[in-house]
C-alpha positions as a printed NumPy array, in Angstrom:
array([[ -1.137, -21.202,  -2.   ],
       [ -4.912, -20.845,  -2.496],
       [ -6.657, -17.708,  -1.311],
       [ -8.297, -17.782,   2.087],
       [-11.977, -17.232,   2.48 ],
       [-12.686, -13.845,   4.031],
       [-16.304, -13.451,   5.164],
       [-18.222, -10.793,   3.246],
       [-18.917,  -8.75 ,   6.39 ],
       [-15.201,  -8.7  ,   7.297],
       [-14.333,  -7.655,   3.752],
       [-16.904,  -4.83 ,   3.917],
       [-15.462,  -3.579,   7.209],
       [-11.93 ,  -3.666,   5.759],
       [-13.093,  -1.684,   2.712],
       [-14.762,   0.877,   4.964],
       [-11.778,   1.198,   7.321],
       [ -9.392,   1.549,   4.348],
       [-11.721,   4.082,   2.734],
       [-11.723,   2.013,  -0.464],
       [ -8.136,   2.802,  -1.313],
       [ -4.789,   1.047,  -1.328],
       [ -3.025,   1.222,   2.012],
       [  0.365,   1.689,   0.352],
       [ -0.05 ,   4.01 ,  -2.659],
       [ -3.464,   5.429,  -1.659],
       [ -4.976,   4.747,  -5.088],
       [ -8.765,   4.855,  -4.697],
       [-10.958,   2.082,  -6.06 ],
       [-12.937,   4.438,  -8.31 ],
       [ -9.773,   5.24 , -10.32 ],
       [ -8.512,   1.669, -10.701],
       [ -9.317,  -0.76 , -13.486],
       [ -9.099,  -3.794, -11.182],
       [-10.686,  -4.372,  -7.783],
       [ -8.706,  -3.6  ,  -4.672],
       [ -7.481,  -6.802,  -3.064],
       [ -7.478,  -7.958,   0.525],
       [ -3.874,  -7.783,   1.725],
       [ -2.617,  -9.893,   4.594],
       [ -0.304,  -7.461,   6.374],
       [  1.589, -10.449,   7.713],
       [  1.203, -12.923,   4.844],
       [ -0.322, -16.299,   5.604],
       [  2.864, -17.828,   4.174],
       [  4.69 , -16.187,   7.1  ],
       [  2.182, -17.168,   9.781],
       [ -0.318, -14.347,   9.323],
       [ -3.98 , -15.043,   9.915],
       [ -7.272, -14.122,   8.273],
       [ -8.158, -12.13 ,  11.384],
       [ -9.52 ,  -8.701,  10.498],
       [ -6.667,  -7.04 ,  12.398],
       [ -4.254,  -8.52 ,   9.816],
       [ -6.216,  -7.385,   6.753],
       [ -6.192,  -4.188,   4.719],
       [ -6.662,  -3.2  ,   1.083],
       [ -3.993,  -3.052,  -1.599],
       [ -4.155,  -2.359,  -5.29 ],
       [ -3.036,  -5.249,  -7.468],
       [  0.295,  -3.54 ,  -8.244],
       [  1.211,  -2.987,  -4.587],
       [ -0.106,  -6.384,  -3.499],
       [  1.927,  -8.146,  -6.186],
       [  5.067,  -6.212,  -5.249],
       [  4.552,  -6.797,  -1.544],
       [  3.951, -10.512,  -2.052],
       [  5.135, -12.236,   1.133],
       [  7.497,  -9.45 ,   2.206],
       [  7.3  ,  -8.223,   5.779],
       [ 10.623,  -6.394,   6.042],
       [ 13.068,  -4.389,   3.99 ],
       [ 16.488,  -2.812,   4.371],
       [ 16.798,   0.954,   4.756],
       [ 19.399,   1.999,   2.204],
       [ 20.387,   4.996,   4.375],
       [ 21.119,   3.032,   7.556],
       [ 21.424,  -0.59 ,   6.436],
       [ 18.874,  -1.478,   9.116],
       [ 16.327,  -4.243,   8.501],
       [ 12.852,  -2.954,   9.37 ],
       [  9.235,  -4.009,   9.165],
       [  7.248,  -2.625,   6.247],
       [  4.596,   0.022,   6.796],
       [  1.427,  -1.319,   8.397],
       [ -1.549,   0.62 ,   6.987],
       [ -3.828,  -0.705,   9.717],
       [ -1.799,   0.643,  12.648],
       [  0.363,   3.419,  11.185],
       [ -0.574,   6.741,   9.601],
       [  0.429,   7.16 ,   5.936],
       [  1.327,  10.853,   6.162],
       [  3.676,  10.223,   9.106],
       [  5.824,   7.919,   6.934],
       [  5.333,   9.219,   3.39 ],
       [  4.705,  12.337,   1.372],
       [  4.014,  13.081,  -2.27 ],
       [  6.641,  14.667,  -4.497],
       [  5.984,  18.268,  -5.544],
       [  4.359,  17.074,  -8.792],
       [  2.264,  14.448,  -6.952],
       [  3.599,  11.476,  -8.905],
       [  6.123,   9.934,  -6.508],
       [  5.783,   8.519,  -3.007],
       [  8.671,   9.691,  -0.834],
       [  9.585,   7.834,   2.348],
       [  9.983,  10.235,   5.268],
       [ 11.006,   7.688,   7.892],
       [ 13.061,   4.508,   7.785],
       [  9.8  ,   2.505,   7.639],
       [  8.59 ,   4.715,   4.789],
       [ 11.856,   4.343,   2.891],
       [ 11.939,   0.539,   3.16 ],
       [  8.304,   0.329,   2.056],
       [  8.845,   2.625,  -0.944],
       [ 11.812,   0.478,  -2.004],
       [ 10.231,  -2.923,  -1.304],
       [  6.964,  -2.118,  -3.09 ],
       [  8.597,   0.001,  -5.831],
       [  6.129,   2.798,  -5.068],
       [  8.074,   5.386,  -7.042],
       [  9.918,   3.53 ,  -9.765],
       [  7.125,   1.963, -11.808],
       [  6.987,   4.097, -14.973],
       [  3.425,   3.085, -15.881],
       [  2.109,   3.888, -12.409],
       [  3.913,   7.242, -12.398],
       [  2.454,   8.078, -15.817],
       [ -1.061,   7.28 , -14.576],
       [ -0.547,   9.335, -11.399],
       [  0.566,  12.289, -13.551],
       [ -2.63 ,  12.009, -15.579],
       [ -4.676,  11.902, -12.36 ],
       [ -2.837,  15.022, -11.144],
       [ -3.539,  16.817, -14.427],
       [ -7.305,  16.426, -13.936],
       [ -7.22 ,  17.151, -10.2  ],
       [ -7.854,  13.628,  -8.91 ],
       [ -4.496,  13.173,  -7.221],
       [ -2.764,  13.271,  -4.804],
       [ -5.187,  12.637,  -1.962],
       [ -5.053,  15.295,   0.721],
       [ -5.938,  13.036,   3.633]])
C-alpha cells in the first residue's frame, strides 16, 4: 500500500508533540541513522486515517515491527489487548528501563503486549546500541 501524503505542517506538529523521538522505544532522532517515520497508530490497512490524532513518530525498527498490528496477547493473562498508544498514554506508566538501561520492561498488560509485539527488548543489535548509548550517558531518557 503506498504511503499517504501527510502535510508538512501536520508532520512538524507530530514531530514537536513526540519530541523528535520514537513513541515506543524513545530513541531520539539525533541518535538514529535513519529519519523517524510517521506511524499510523491505527494503521490505514485497518481503517486508520491520516488525521493528526492518529499519527505519532516511530523509529524504523519499531515501525517495521509494529506494521499493521493494533493488538497483542498478554502472556501473563492470555488477554488480547490494544497496543500502547503514544499519543494518548504516558510511556512511564506502562514501561520502565532495566537497571542497565538496555531493555524496555512492560509494567502493565498494555506495556507487556507492546514489548512483545514490537520486540522492544529482544533485538540484539538494538540492545547493543542502547548499551553503547548508556556508556556515554545518552540513554535512557529520564522523561
